[in-house]
PDB file as gemmi writes it, atoms N, CA and C in Angstrom:
CRYST1    1.000    1.000    1.000  90.00  90.00  90.00 P 1                      
ATOM      1  N   UNK A   1     163.864   7.759 -23.909  1.00  0.00           N  
ATOM      2  CA  UNK A   1     163.408   8.760 -23.075  1.00  0.00           C  
ATOM      3  C   UNK A   1     161.915   8.685 -23.272  1.00  0.00           C  
ATOM      4  N   UNK A   2     161.019   8.549 -22.497  1.00  0.00           N  
ATOM      5  CA  UNK A   2     159.561   8.452 -22.594  1.00  0.00           C  
ATOM      6  C   UNK A   2     159.097   9.645 -22.744  1.00  0.00           C  
ATOM      7  N   UNK A   3     157.979   9.814 -23.472  1.00  0.00           N  
ATOM      8  CA  UNK A   3     157.054  11.282 -23.468  1.00  0.00           C  
ATOM      9  C   UNK A   3     156.178  11.035 -22.500  1.00  0.00           C  
ATOM     10  N   UNK A   4     156.047  12.567 -21.859  1.00  0.00           N  
ATOM     11  CA  UNK A   4     155.005  13.026 -20.622  1.00  0.00           C  
ATOM     12  C   UNK A   4     153.549  12.560 -21.302  1.00  0.00           C  
ATOM     13  N   UNK A   5     152.860  11.916 -20.388  1.00  0.00           N  
ATOM     14  CA  UNK A   5     151.421  11.698 -20.709  1.00  0.00           C  
ATOM     15  C   UNK A   5     150.682  12.915 -20.562  1.00  0.00           C  
ATOM     16  N   UNK A   6     149.906  13.080 -21.443  1.00  0.00           N  
ATOM     17  CA  UNK A   6     148.885  14.303 -21.506  1.00  0.00           C  
ATOM     18  C   UNK A   6     147.282  13.669 -21.022  1.00  0.00           C  
ATOM     19  N   UNK A   7     146.720  14.118 -20.025  1.00  0.00           N  
ATOM     20  CA  UNK A   7     145.368  13.391 -19.508  1.00  0.00           C  
ATOM     21  C   UNK A   7     144.273  14.579 -20.072  1.00  0.00           C  
ATOM     22  N   UNK A   8     143.461  14.313 -20.725  1.00  0.00           N  
ATOM     23  CA  UNK A   8     142.191  14.827 -21.039  1.00  0.00           C  
ATOM     24  C   UNK A   8     140.911  14.399 -20.380  1.00  0.00           C  
ATOM     25  N   UNK A   9     140.229  15.339 -19.773  1.00  0.00           N  
ATOM     26  CA  UNK A   9     138.830  14.729 -19.382  1.00  0.00           C  
ATOM     27  C   UNK A   9     137.753  14.803 -20.488  1.00  0.00           C  
ATOM     28  N   UNK A  10     137.078  13.873 -20.762  1.00  0.00           N  
ATOM     29  CA  UNK A  10     136.013  13.832 -21.657  1.00  0.00           C  
ATOM     30  C   UNK A  10     134.782  13.283 -21.305  1.00  0.00           C  
ATOM     31  N   UNK A  11     133.688  13.635 -21.837  1.00  0.00           N  
ATOM     32  CA  UNK A  11     132.353  13.332 -21.507  1.00  0.00           C  
ATOM     33  C   UNK A  11     131.986  12.045 -21.845  1.00  0.00           C  
ATOM     34  N   UNK A  12     132.446  11.340 -22.511  1.00  0.00           N  
ATOM     35  CA  UNK A  12     132.175  10.080 -23.167  1.00  0.00           C  
ATOM     36  C   UNK A  12     133.391   9.150 -23.502  1.00  0.00           C  
ATOM     37  N   UNK A  13     133.508   7.847 -23.388  1.00  0.00           N  
ATOM     38  CA  UNK A  13     134.348   7.012 -24.298  1.00  0.00           C  
ATOM     39  C   UNK A  13     134.297   7.481 -25.717  1.00  0.00           C  
ATOM     40  N   UNK A  14     135.458   7.519 -26.082  1.00  0.00           N  
ATOM     41  CA  UNK A  14     135.669   8.258 -27.546  1.00  0.00           C  
ATOM     42  C   UNK A  14     137.049   7.494 -27.912  1.00  0.00           C  
ATOM     43  N   UNK A  15     137.061   7.012 -29.364  1.00  0.00           N  
ATOM     44  CA  UNK A  15     138.254   6.430 -29.893  1.00  0.00           C  
ATOM     45  C   UNK A  15     137.988   7.210 -31.344  1.00  0.00           C  
ATOM     46  N   UNK A  16     139.091   7.856 -31.664  1.00  0.00           N  
ATOM     47  CA  UNK A  16     138.860   8.456 -33.206  1.00  0.00           C  
ATOM     48  C   UNK A  16     140.282   8.106 -33.871  1.00  0.00           C  
ATOM     49  N   UNK A  17     139.989   8.358 -35.095  1.00  0.00           N  
ATOM     50  CA  UNK A  17     141.298   7.913 -36.080  1.00  0.00           C  
ATOM     51  C   UNK A  17     142.585   9.103 -35.641  1.00  0.00           C  
ATOM     52  N   UNK A  18     142.129  10.170 -35.050  1.00  0.00           N  
ATOM     53  CA  UNK A  18     143.090  11.326 -34.784  1.00  0.00           C  
ATOM     54  C   UNK A  18     143.663  10.816 -33.234  1.00  0.00           C  
ATOM     55  N   UNK A  19     142.677  10.575 -32.626  1.00  0.00           N  
ATOM     56  CA  UNK A  19     143.512  10.507 -30.802  1.00  0.00           C  
ATOM     57  C   UNK A  19     144.215   9.247 -30.977  1.00  0.00           C  
ATOM     58  N   UNK A  20     143.842   8.442 -31.762  1.00  0.00           N  
ATOM     59  CA  UNK A  20     144.718   6.807 -31.734  1.00  0.00           C  
ATOM     60  C   UNK A  20     146.212   7.297 -32.017  1.00  0.00           C  
ATOM     61  N   UNK A  21     146.794   8.118 -32.802  1.00  0.00           N  
ATOM     62  CA  UNK A  21     147.846   8.452 -33.166  1.00  0.00           C  
ATOM     63  C   UNK A  21     148.760   8.862 -32.195  1.00  0.00           C  
ATOM     64  N   UNK A  22     148.253   9.511 -31.329  1.00  0.00           N  
ATOM     65  CA  UNK A  22     148.849  10.317 -29.988  1.00  0.00           C  
ATOM     66  C   UNK A  22     149.041   9.364 -29.014  1.00  0.00           C  
ATOM     67  N   UNK A  23     150.475   8.602 -28.881  1.00  0.00           N  
ATOM     68  CA  UNK A  23     150.757   7.607 -27.939  1.00  0.00           C  
ATOM     69  C   UNK A  23     150.904   8.096 -26.429  1.00  0.00           C  
ATOM     70  N   UNK A  24     150.958   9.576 -26.250  1.00  0.00           N  
ATOM     71  CA  UNK A  24     151.186  10.214 -24.989  1.00  0.00           C  
ATOM     72  C   UNK A  24     149.759  10.537 -24.385  1.00  0.00           C  
ATOM     73  N   UNK A  25     148.801  10.522 -25.285  1.00  0.00           N  
ATOM     74  CA  UNK A  25     147.407  10.970 -24.803  1.00  0.00           C  
ATOM     75  C   UNK A  25     146.727   9.925 -23.777  1.00  0.00           C  
ATOM     76  N   UNK A  26     146.134  10.281 -22.721  1.00  0.00           N  
ATOM     77  CA  UNK A  26     145.405   9.700 -21.908  1.00  0.00           C  
ATOM     78  C   UNK A  26     143.825  10.277 -21.864  1.00  0.00           C  
ATOM     79  N   UNK A  27     142.754   9.505 -22.111  1.00  0.00           N  
ATOM     80  CA  UNK A  27     141.550  10.237 -21.550  1.00  0.00           C  
ATOM     81  C   UNK A  27     141.045   9.598 -20.621  1.00  0.00           C  
ATOM     82  N   UNK A  28     140.394  10.536 -19.853  1.00  0.00           N  
ATOM     83  CA  UNK A  28     139.512  10.213 -18.480  1.00  0.00           C  
ATOM     84  C   UNK A  28     138.116  10.265 -18.566  1.00  0.00           C  
ATOM     85  N   UNK A  29     137.601   9.473 -18.389  1.00  0.00           N  
ATOM     86  CA  UNK A  29     136.130   9.336 -18.683  1.00  0.00           C  
ATOM     87  C   UNK A  29     135.277   8.996 -17.162  1.00  0.00           C  
ATOM     88  N   UNK A  30     134.016   9.580 -16.904  1.00  0.00           N  
ATOM     89  CA  UNK A  30     133.410   9.152 -15.674  1.00  0.00           C  
ATOM     90  C   UNK A  30     131.975   9.043 -16.054  1.00  0.00           C  
ATOM     91  N   UNK A  31     131.443   7.508 -15.942  1.00  0.00           N  
ATOM     92  CA  UNK A  31     130.374   7.061 -16.414  1.00  0.00           C  
ATOM     93  C   UNK A  31     129.099   7.715 -15.460  1.00  0.00           C  
ATOM     94  N   UNK A  32     127.562   7.373 -15.874  1.00  0.00           N  
ATOM     95  CA  UNK A  32     126.858   7.883 -14.985  1.00  0.00           C  
ATOM     96  C   UNK A  32     126.690   7.413 -13.599  1.00  0.00           C  
ATOM     97  N   UNK A  33     127.333   6.138 -13.539  1.00  0.00           N  
ATOM     98  CA  UNK A  33     127.454   5.751 -12.087  1.00  0.00           C  
ATOM     99  C   UNK A  33     128.660   6.413 -11.085  1.00  0.00           C  
ATOM    100  N   UNK A  34     129.462   7.167 -11.803  1.00  0.00           N  
ATOM    101  CA  UNK A  34     130.328   7.879 -10.955  1.00  0.00           C  
ATOM    102  C   UNK A  34     131.779   6.847 -11.129  1.00  0.00           C  
ATOM    103  N   UNK A  35     131.898   5.932 -11.747  1.00  0.00           N  
ATOM    104  CA  UNK A  35     133.194   5.254 -12.015  1.00  0.00           C  
ATOM    105  C   UNK A  35     133.806   6.191 -12.969  1.00  0.00           C  
ATOM    106  N   UNK A  36     135.153   6.134 -12.509  1.00  0.00           N  
ATOM    107  CA  UNK A  36     136.286   7.185 -13.584  1.00  0.00           C  
ATOM    108  C   UNK A  36     137.154   6.113 -14.049  1.00  0.00           C  
ATOM    109  N   UNK A  37     137.611   6.094 -15.755  1.00  0.00           N  
ATOM    110  CA  UNK A  37     138.299   5.262 -16.369  1.00  0.00           C  
ATOM    111  C   UNK A  37     139.222   6.006 -16.896  1.00  0.00           C  
ATOM    112  N   UNK A  38     140.435   5.894 -16.984  1.00  0.00           N  
ATOM    113  CA  UNK A  38     141.467   6.463 -17.637  1.00  0.00           C  
ATOM    114  C   UNK A  38     142.085   5.436 -18.781  1.00  0.00           C  
ATOM    115  N   UNK A  39     142.024   6.003 -19.866  1.00  0.00           N  
ATOM    116  CA  UNK A  39     142.565   4.875 -21.146  1.00  0.00           C  
ATOM    117  C   UNK A  39     143.500   5.645 -21.836  1.00  0.00           C  
ATOM    118  N   UNK A  40     144.044   5.089 -22.397  1.00  0.00           N  
ATOM    119  CA  UNK A  40     145.174   5.385 -23.945  1.00  0.00           C  
ATOM    120  C   UNK A  40     144.412   4.915 -25.012  1.00  0.00           C  
ATOM    121  N   UNK A  41     143.979   5.909 -25.896  1.00  0.00           N  
ATOM    122  CA  UNK A  41     143.077   5.699 -27.088  1.00  0.00           C  
ATOM    123  C   UNK A  41     144.030   4.688 -28.060  1.00  0.00           C  
ATOM    124  N   UNK A  42     145.606   5.105 -27.922  1.00  0.00           N  
ATOM    125  CA  UNK A  42     146.286   4.397 -29.048  1.00  0.00           C  
ATOM    126  C   UNK A  42     146.504   2.859 -28.421  1.00  0.00           C  
ATOM    127  N   UNK A  43     146.465   2.720 -26.942  1.00  0.00           N  
ATOM    128  CA  UNK A  43     146.890   1.451 -26.446  1.00  0.00           C  
ATOM    129  C   UNK A  43     145.341   0.430 -26.644  1.00  0.00           C  
ATOM    130  N   UNK A  44     144.260   1.249 -26.581  1.00  0.00           N  
ATOM    131  CA  UNK A  44     142.846   0.410 -26.686  1.00  0.00           C  
ATOM    132  C   UNK A  44     142.752   0.211 -28.359  1.00  0.00           C  
ATOM    133  N   UNK A  45     143.232   1.061 -29.194  1.00  0.00           N  
ATOM    134  CA  UNK A  45     143.014   0.861 -30.457  1.00  0.00           C  
ATOM    135  C   UNK A  45     143.933  -0.313 -30.854  1.00  0.00           C  
ATOM    136  N   UNK A  46     145.187  -0.505 -30.797  1.00  0.00           N  
ATOM    137  CA  UNK A  46     146.185  -1.164 -31.220  1.00  0.00           C  
ATOM    138  C   UNK A  46     145.605  -2.689 -30.762  1.00  0.00           C  
ATOM    139  N   UNK A  47     145.213  -2.970 -29.599  1.00  0.00           N  
ATOM    140  CA  UNK A  47     144.502  -4.400 -29.010  1.00  0.00           C  
ATOM    141  C   UNK A  47     143.166  -4.446 -29.818  1.00  0.00           C  
ATOM    142  N   UNK A  48     142.486  -3.679 -30.407  1.00  0.00           N  
ATOM    143  CA  UNK A  48     141.287  -4.018 -30.943  1.00  0.00           C  
ATOM    144  C   UNK A  48     141.163  -3.179 -32.274  1.00  0.00           C  
ATOM    145  N   UNK A  49     142.195  -3.069 -32.917  1.00  0.00           N  
ATOM    146  CA  UNK A  49     142.063  -2.604 -34.532  1.00  0.00           C  
ATOM    147  C   UNK A  49     141.402  -3.267 -35.407  1.00  0.00           C  
ATOM    148  N   UNK A  50     141.276  -4.634 -35.238  1.00  0.00           N  
ATOM    149  CA  UNK A  50     140.359  -5.374 -36.115  1.00  0.00           C  
ATOM    150  C   UNK A  50     139.132  -5.055 -35.928  1.00  0.00           C  
ATOM    151  N   UNK A  51     138.593  -4.963 -34.901  1.00  0.00           N  
ATOM    152  CA  UNK A  51     137.364  -4.759 -34.592  1.00  0.00           C  
ATOM    153  C   UNK A  51     136.729  -3.206 -34.757  1.00  0.00           C  
ATOM    154  N   UNK A  52     137.547  -2.366 -34.491  1.00  0.00           N  
ATOM    155  CA  UNK A  52     137.168  -0.794 -34.935  1.00  0.00           C  
ATOM    156  C   UNK A  52     137.233  -0.791 -36.344  1.00  0.00           C  
ATOM    157  N   UNK A  53     137.959  -1.408 -37.217  1.00  0.00           N  
ATOM    158  CA  UNK A  53     138.044  -1.172 -38.580  1.00  0.00           C  
ATOM    159  C   UNK A  53     137.132  -1.586 -39.251  1.00  0.00           C  
ATOM    160  N   UNK A  54     136.302  -2.452 -38.773  1.00  0.00           N  
ATOM    161  CA  UNK A  54     135.183  -3.215 -39.504  1.00  0.00           C  
ATOM    162  C   UNK A  54     133.967  -2.569 -39.137  1.00  0.00           C  
ATOM    163  N   UNK A  55     133.706  -1.932 -38.010  1.00  0.00           N  
ATOM    164  CA  UNK A  55     132.623  -0.877 -37.792  1.00  0.00           C  
ATOM    165  C   UNK A  55     132.360   0.052 -38.684  1.00  0.00           C  
ATOM    166  N   UNK A  56     130.902   0.089 -39.068  1.00  0.00           N  
ATOM    167  CA  UNK A  56     130.598   1.213 -40.101  1.00  0.00           C  
ATOM    168  C   UNK A  56     130.733   2.433 -39.560  1.00  0.00           C  
ATOM    169  N   UNK A  57     130.677   2.941 -38.310  1.00  0.00           N  
ATOM    170  CA  UNK A  57     130.771   4.347 -37.695  1.00  0.00           C  
ATOM    171  C   UNK A  57     132.288   4.666 -37.641  1.00  0.00           C  
ATOM    172  N   UNK A  58     133.448   3.735 -37.593  1.00  0.00           N  
ATOM    173  CA  UNK A  58     134.913   4.152 -37.918  1.00  0.00           C  
ATOM    174  C   UNK A  58     135.076   4.389 -39.291  1.00  0.00           C  
ATOM    175  N   UNK A  59     134.251   3.622 -40.251  1.00  0.00           N  
ATOM    176  CA  UNK A  59     134.675   3.889 -41.844  1.00  0.00           C  
ATOM    177  C   UNK A  59     133.867   5.304 -42.304  1.00  0.00           C  
ATOM    178  N   UNK A  60     132.448   5.594 -41.730  1.00  0.00           N  
ATOM    179  CA  UNK A  60     131.717   6.563 -42.011  1.00  0.00           C  
ATOM    180  C   UNK A  60     132.095   8.038 -41.247  1.00  0.00           C  
ATOM    181  N   UNK A  61     132.470   8.060 -39.796  1.00  0.00           N  
ATOM    182  CA  UNK A  61     132.696   9.059 -39.032  1.00  0.00           C  
ATOM    183  C   UNK A  61     134.291   9.302 -38.728  1.00  0.00           C  
ATOM    184  N   UNK A  62     134.912   8.068 -38.595  1.00  0.00           N  
ATOM    185  CA  UNK A  62     136.327   8.094 -38.342  1.00  0.00           C  
ATOM    186  C   UNK A  62     136.406   8.336 -36.852  1.00  0.00           C  
ATOM    187  N   UNK A  63     135.405   7.589 -36.231  1.00  0.00           N  
ATOM    188  CA  UNK A  63     135.410   7.532 -34.540  1.00  0.00           C  
ATOM    189  C   UNK A  63     134.492   6.520 -34.076  1.00  0.00           C  
ATOM    190  N   UNK A  64     134.486   6.207 -32.761  1.00  0.00           N  
ATOM    191  CA  UNK A  64     133.530   5.237 -32.208  1.00  0.00           C  
ATOM    192  C   UNK A  64     133.491   5.705 -30.654  1.00  0.00           C  
ATOM    193  N   UNK A  65     132.092   6.078 -30.170  1.00  0.00           N  
ATOM    194  CA  UNK A  65     132.080   6.760 -28.973  1.00  0.00           C  
ATOM    195  C   UNK A  65     130.958   5.659 -28.164  1.00  0.00           C  
ATOM    196  N   UNK A  66     130.759   5.804 -27.013  1.00  0.00           N  
ATOM    197  CA  UNK A  66     129.757   5.413 -25.996  1.00  0.00           C  
ATOM    198  C   UNK A  66     129.594   6.577 -24.906  1.00  0.00           C  
ATOM    199  N   UNK A  67     128.225   6.897 -24.817  1.00  0.00           N  
ATOM    200  CA  UNK A  67     128.047   7.986 -23.618  1.00  0.00           C  
ATOM    201  C   UNK A  67     127.792   7.255 -22.366  1.00  0.00           C  
ATOM    202  N   UNK A  68     127.371   5.894 -22.449  1.00  0.00           N  
ATOM    203  CA  UNK A  68     126.658   5.251 -21.273  1.00  0.00           C  
ATOM    204  C   UNK A  68     127.926   4.652 -20.381  1.00  0.00           C  
ATOM    205  N   UNK A  69     128.591   4.085 -20.921  1.00  0.00           N  
ATOM    206  CA  UNK A  69     129.859   3.409 -19.901  1.00  0.00           C  
ATOM    207  C   UNK A  69     130.889   3.064 -20.943  1.00  0.00           C  
ATOM    208  N   UNK A  70     132.105   2.728 -20.507  1.00  0.00           N  
ATOM    209  CA  UNK A  70     133.222   2.056 -21.031  1.00  0.00           C  
ATOM    210  C   UNK A  70     132.644   0.668 -21.487  1.00  0.00           C  
ATOM    211  N   UNK A  71     132.845   0.383 -23.070  1.00  0.00           N  
ATOM    212  CA  UNK A  71     132.289  -0.808 -23.699  1.00  0.00           C  
ATOM    213  C   UNK A  71     132.838  -1.872 -22.906  1.00  0.00           C  
ATOM    214  N   UNK A  72     132.265  -2.945 -22.768  1.00  0.00           N  
ATOM    215  CA  UNK A  72     132.417  -4.260 -22.204  1.00  0.00           C  
ATOM    216  C   UNK A  72     133.729  -4.671 -22.923  1.00  0.00           C  
ATOM    217  N   UNK A  73     133.976  -5.005 -24.433  1.00  0.00           N  
ATOM    218  CA  UNK A  73     134.968  -5.303 -25.084  1.00  0.00           C  
ATOM    219  C   UNK A  73     136.381  -4.534 -24.544  1.00  0.00           C  
ATOM    220  N   UNK A  74     136.201  -3.147 -24.143  1.00  0.00           N  
ATOM    221  CA  UNK A  74     137.370  -2.589 -23.754  1.00  0.00           C  
ATOM    222  C   UNK A  74     137.609  -3.006 -22.103  1.00  0.00           C  
ATOM    223  N   UNK A  75     136.660  -3.006 -21.379  1.00  0.00           N  
ATOM    224  CA  UNK A  75     136.624  -3.354 -19.851  1.00  0.00           C  
ATOM    225  C   UNK A  75     137.548  -4.606 -19.770  1.00  0.00           C  
ATOM    226  N   UNK A  76     137.383  -5.577 -20.755  1.00  0.00           N  
ATOM    227  CA  UNK A  76     137.844  -6.978 -20.735  1.00  0.00           C  
ATOM    228  C   UNK A  76     139.235  -7.052 -20.938  1.00  0.00           C  
ATOM    229  N   UNK A  77     139.783  -5.717 -21.595  1.00  0.00           N  
ATOM    230  CA  UNK A  77     141.297  -5.881 -21.785  1.00  0.00           C  
ATOM    231  C   UNK A  77     142.191  -5.771 -20.487  1.00  0.00           C  
ATOM    232  N   UNK A  78     143.423  -6.280 -20.601  1.00  0.00           N  
ATOM    233  CA  UNK A  78     144.233  -6.501 -19.542  1.00  0.00           C  
ATOM    234  C   UNK A  78     144.933  -4.916 -19.200  1.00  0.00           C  
ATOM    235  N   UNK A  79     145.130  -4.167 -20.021  1.00  0.00           N  
ATOM    236  CA  UNK A  79     145.612  -3.104 -19.766  1.00  0.00           C  
ATOM    237  C   UNK A  79     144.992  -1.851 -20.930  1.00  0.00           C  
ATOM    238  N   UNK A  80     144.380  -0.817 -20.249  1.00  0.00           N  
ATOM    239  CA  UNK A  80     143.973   0.349 -21.165  1.00  0.00           C  
ATOM    240  C   UNK A  80     144.473   1.400 -20.816  1.00  0.00           C  
ATOM    241  N   UNK A  81     145.723   1.531 -20.002  1.00  0.00           N  
ATOM    242  CA  UNK A  81     146.392   2.870 -19.761  1.00  0.00           C  
ATOM    243  C   UNK A  81     147.706   2.931 -20.151  1.00  0.00           C  
TER     244      UNK A  81                                                      
END                                                                             
C-alpha cells in the first residue's frame, strides 16, 4: 500500500537532511519566471546523494537552497517527483 503524497508550497528550491527522509513529501516551487516545479526531496537526493554530501552547505547547515531557479543538475534528472 503506497503512502499518500503530501504537497507543500515553498518559496525556493530546498533540500534538507530532514525533508529528504520523508518519501511521501512533494515540494512545489515557482521561480521568478512563473514556472512551477513539483519535486520529491527524497527522490532528488537519492539520485544526487554524492553531490550533496560533498557540498560545504550540506555539511555546515544541513541543507541546500536556490531561490532563483531549480538547479540545472536537478532539471537534468529524468524524474524528480
